[in-house]
N, C-alpha and C positions, 0 to 999 in steps of 0.2 A: 593386370588384375581388375576384375569387374567391381565397380563400386556398388554400394547398397542401393543407390538410386537406380542404377541400371538393372540390378536384379529385381527390384520391385516392379519396374516397368515391364520387364520380361515376364515375370510371374503373372502380372495383371493381364497382359496380352494373351498369354497361353491359356489362362483360365477363361477369358472371354471367348477365344476361339473354341475351346473345349465345350463351353456351354452352348455355343451356336451349333456345333457339330452334333451335340446331344439332342438339341431341338430338332434339327433336320432328321436325325436318325429316328427319333420318336415319332415325328410326323410320317415318315416313310413306312414305319413298321406298324404303328398302333393307331394312327388316325382313322384309317379305314374301318378297323374293327370297332373303334369307339363310335364312329359315325353310324355303323350298322346297329350297334347296341342301342344308341339313343333313338334311332328311327323306329326301332321295334316297338317302343312304348308309344310313339306317335301313331304308328299304324294300328295298334290295338285300340287306342282312343278313337281314331277316325272310324275304324270298323264298327265299334259300338254305336257311335253317333249315326252312321249311315244306316245300320240295321234298324235303329229306332225310327229314323226318318222314313225309311221305306215302309215300315209297318203303319206308322201314324200319319204320315203326310206325303203320300206317294205322288200327288199332283205336282209338288214342287221339288221333285228329286233332281231334275236337270239343273235348276238354279243352285241347289245345295252342293252337288258334287262339283259344279264349276267353281263355287266359292272355296271349297276345300283345295281344289287345284290351284287357285290363285293365291290362297293364303299359305298352304303347306307344300305347294308344288308336288302334290300327290295326284296321280291320274287314277280315276276310279272307273271300273267296268263291272257291271252286274249282268250275269248271264243266267239262262235257265238251264234245266238239266240236259238240254240238247245243244248247249253251248251257243245258243242264239243270244246276241247282245240286246239287252233291254235298255240299259243306260250306259253312256260313255262320255267321260269328261274330256275326250280328245278335243283339241281346239276347234271352235265353231267354224273357223274359216275353212277347215277341211270339209269338203262336201261328203255327204253320206258317211258321216263319222260313225253312225250307228250300224252301218252295214259292213264296216271293217271287221273282219273275223279275228278270232283269237289266234295267237301264234301256236304253232304245233307243239312247242315246248311246254306251254301252259296247259294245253289240253292233256298232254301226256302226264304232266305232274298231277292234275286233278284226278285222272283215272287211276294213277298209281297210288294215290293217297286218299282214295274215296272213303275208306273206312275211318281213317284218321281224321278226316275233315268233318265227320259227324259230331265230334266233341272238341276237336282242337283246330289248329291252323297250321299252315305251311309257310315258312319264311326262308328265303334263299336269295342268292345272287344269280341273276341271269347273265351268263357269260357270252360276250360277243367277240368277234375277231379283233375288234378295236376296243381296248380297255375303256376308253372314254365313252363307249356306247353301253357299257354294263349298266344293269338296273337292279334295284331291290324289288323283289316280288313278295307280296303278302296275299295269301289265298285263305278264305274262310267260307263256310257254308251257312246259309240261313235255314231255319226249320222247314221252310216250304220247298226245299230242294234246289234253291237258287244259290249261286256262288258270287261272292264279292272278290274281285281281284284289284288290289292296290299296288301301284308301282311308282318308283321314284328313281330318277337318273343319278348315277354316281359321278357324272361328269363334273358336277359342282364341287365335290369333295376333292377330286384330283386338282382342279383349278385352285381351290382354297389352299391345299397343301403346297402347291407350287408358289403361290403368292406369299404364303406364310414363310416359306424358306427364303424367298427373296427378301422379305421384310426383316427376317432374323439377321441375314448377312448385312443388310444396310444398317440396321439398328446397331449391330455389333461394331461395324466400322465407325459409326458416330460415337458410340460409347467408348471405344478404344481411343479415339482421338481426344474426346473430352476428358476421359479418365486419365489418359497419358499426361495431359497438361496438368490436371489436378495432382496426380502422383508426383510429377516433376517438381511442382511447387511444395506439396506437402512433405515429400521426402527430404527436401532441403532442411525443413525444420527438424526432422528426425535425425538426419545424418550430421547436422552441424554439431550437436553435443557429442556424438560418437567420434567425429573427427577430432574434436577438441580433446576428448579423453584419450584418444589414440596418440595424439601428439605429446600429451603430458606423460603417458605411459612410456613412449619412446624416449623422452627425456630422462625418466626414472631409470630405464635400462642402461642409459649412458651415464648414470650417476649424477644427473643434473636435477636439482630439486627446487629450482627457483620459480617454476611455473606451477599454477594451480588451476583446477577445473572450476569454471564459473558457470554453474548450472542451477537455476532457481526453479526446480521442478519438484513436485511432491509425489513422485512415482519411482519406479524401479531405476529409471535413468538417473534421477536425482540422487538416489541412495548409492548407486554405483559411483557417481562423481564424488560424493562425500567420502566413500571408502577409498577411492584412489588418492584423494587429498590426505586422508589419515595415513595411508601407506607411505606416501611421499614424505610427510612430516616425520613419521617414526623412523623411516629409513635414513632420512637426513640426520636426525638426532643420533641414531645408532652409529652411523658411519662417522659422524663428528666425534662421538664418544670413543669409537675405536681408534680414530686418528690420534686423539688426545692420549688414549691409553698407550698406543704404540710409541708416541713421543716420550711419554713418561717412562715407559720401559727402557727406551733408548737412554734416557737421562739416568735411569737407575743403573743400567749397565756401565755407563760412563762413571757415575759416582762410585759404584762398587769396585770398578777397575782402579779408580784412584785410591779408594780406601784400602784395597789389597796391594796396590803398587807400593805404597809407602812402607807398610811393615815388611814386605818382601825385600824392598831396597835396604831397610835397616838390618833385617836378618842376614842378607847377603854381605853387607858391609862388616858387620860384627863377626860373621863366620870367617870372612877373609882375614880379619884382624887376628883371630885366633890361629888360622892356618899359617899366616906368614909371620907370626911371632910378635905382632904389635902388642898383644896382651901377653907379656912375658912373665909376670908374677902371678901368684895364686889369687891375690885379691882382685886384680884386674880381670883375670879369667872368669872369676865368679861373677863380677859385675857384668861382663859381656854375656855370660850365660843367663843371667837374670833378665837382661834386656831381650835376649832371644826367646826365652820362655814367655815373657810379657807380651811380645809381639805375636807369638804363636797363639796365645790365649785370646788376643784381640781378634785375630783372623777366625779363630774357632767360634767366638761369640757371634761375629758377623755372619758366618756361614750358617750357624745354627738358627739364628733369627730369620735368615732368608728361607731356610727350610721350613721353619714353623709357620711363617707367613704364607708360603706357597701352599702348604697343606691346609691351613685354615681357609684360604681364599678358594681352593678347589672344592671345598665342601666334603672332603673325605674324612675330616675330623668330627667325631661325635662327642658331645659333652657327657661327662660321667659325674652325675650329681651325687654328692654325699652331704651329710648333715654335720655342721661344725659351728662353734661359737666364733663369731666374726671378730670380737675384740681380742680374744686370745690369739686368733689366727694372724691378725694384723700386727699385734705386738711382737710376735716371733719374727715377722718380716722386718720390722723396724730395727730390731736388735742387730741385724746384719749390717745396717747402715750407721750404727752408732759411732763407730770410729771415724767414718767419713764426715759425719756431722761435726765431730770434734776438730778434725783436721782442717775442715773448711770454715770453721767458726759459724756454723748454721744453728739457729735456734729452732728446734723441731718441736711441734706440739701435736698431740693426738686428742681429738674430741670425739668421745663415744659415750653417750649417756646410758645406754642399755647394752648388755652383752647379748645381742641377738643371736638366736640359733637359726641359721639359714640353710637352704638347700641349693648348692651350686657346685660347679666343677672347681675344686680347690686348687688344682694345678694351674688352670687357666686364670683364675682370679688372682693367684699369687703372681703370675707373670704380669697381669694388668697393673697391679699395685706396684710391683717392682719398676715397671716402665714409667708409671706416673711419678714415683719418687725420684728415679734417675733423671727424668726430664726436668723436674723441679730443681734438683741439685745442679744440673748443667746451666740453668738459667736464673738461679736465685741471685739477687743483687740488693743494693740499698740496705735495708735493715737486716737482710739475710735471714728471713723467717720463712719456714715451711710448716704448713698446718694441714694435717689429714683429718677430715671430718667424716663420720659415719652417721647417717640419719635415716629415720623411718619415712618412706614415701609411698603411701597407698599400697600397703601389704608387700612392699618391696624395700630395698635399701638403695641409698645413693652414697657412693664413696667419692668424696671431693678432696683434691689436693691443691692447696693454694701456695704460691711462692711470691715473695716480693720481687720487684724488678720491673723492667720495661714492659710496656704494653705490646700486644700483638696488633699489627695494623688491621683495621676492620676488613679490608679486602682479602686478608689472609686467614681470617677466622675459620672459614669453611674448608680451606685447603690444608689446614693444620693436621687433619686426619688422613691425608693422602699419603700413601705408601712412599711416594717419591719426593715428598715435600720436606724442605728444611728452611727454617726462617733465616738462618745465617750460615751459609755454606762455609764461610771462612772459619767458623768456630767448630766445625764438625770434628776435626782431628783433635783439637784441644780438649773438647768435652766428650769425645767418643761417640757423638751422635751420627747417625747415618740415615735418618728419615723413616725408620721402620717401627720404632717403639710405639708411637701413638696410633699408627695404623693397625698394629696388632691388638691394641686395646679396643679399638672400634670393632674389629672382627670378633673378639671375645664377647663384647656386648651384644653383637648381632646373633651370635650362636646361642646366647641366653635369652634372646627375645627382648633385649634391653636397648639402651641408647647412650650416646655420649654427647657432651657439650663443652664448650669453652667460652669463657667470658672475662673481659677486662673489668677489674674493679678498681677501687680507689688507688691503691699503691702496688698493684701486681696483677697476676693472672690466676684464674681458678679453673681447673679441669675436673670434669665430673663423669662418673660412670654409674648408670642406673640399671639395676637388675630387678625386674618386676616379679611379683608373686613368688617370692623366695623365702619369706619369713615363716618359720615353723612355730616359734614361740619366743617370748621375751624373758630373759633371765636378768633380774635386777641386780 
């Protein structure tokens, strides 16, 4: 697998080679055309100056055209209408430079373009068998019938292009070496956080969440690192929650199995007693049958509560709000427990100053109050007092159930609403508890957009259910 550092180095090298090849290509294709275009302007300027000099200062023409030859490397020839050379800037070391005749090609060009030369000029490349001998030729005429021929060798441009191409290749080699070193160093800074994030992501894929990305950058890389850390933290929390949930569900299955095993064992024992004639008289048979019915009812309640909890937890249950008077509603619920209060010597009190008319799901609220009272009955002790209070709380109501008895340990206060939690598993059979009642209360509160809380007070425990924005009116 190629690393990012290697890829960066390869990309840089390829780009540099591409740029060098582009430079060589442009030199080979366009440099000559560009050179010709630029020299055209130089020839026009030189032609204008030479014409002016010829008219105004003919005595110094030789020195002037020699100067142009030296400065612009332009050879100047002035001929008359018979093609006799009057001035020639050919090197002075050449003897009889003025006697050297025009080339046949130039003479033919002048003759062919005689009409054109009256108002314009002729500009072309004089081709030779050797490209290095090619020349730029510029021909124009003066009003007196004489012709100015300017020429410049293209050998220099070919040499310049060759040198430029060599320079490009040498410069590219140097840039590639220096750039490669720079990229090697710089890419390490770039790839280091990427490698770190890759390692953390690999750990996350293996469900290991102990490592974090340590990148202090205020750019996209830093944001990505922070996002990976957040993903790691949330996944870690979610997986831990799932593990706890699985363990709790396993515990629930064990508890429910135990809860069902006991009544099943009792039912089996009493059924066998009837079958084998242990219960031989009518009174004993009726007692056996009563026990069987009681245990069946116990299993039915347990299964029903499991189903209710499962439906509420899944979110398939929708609340059906109706309007009703809360005091009358609670009073009817309490009446069903009146005999239990008498049998268990419980002092029950209802505190409700106003008969609030509220909007809520009456079936769910009845179940929540039932569970609160049942829980209080199971755990009441000491003075054996249970008190149900209904109060107005910010356009909502709070239903609280207090019972005297032992405190709930502080570390267990938050767990008390857990579906799988029981404060005293040893007492669950005696009191009929199985860890679902308070959890159902919390689900009912959540469905109403409310909340639950539990608090230890002076001589007991108080459980509360708050339903917000449910009061329609107050009936005194």
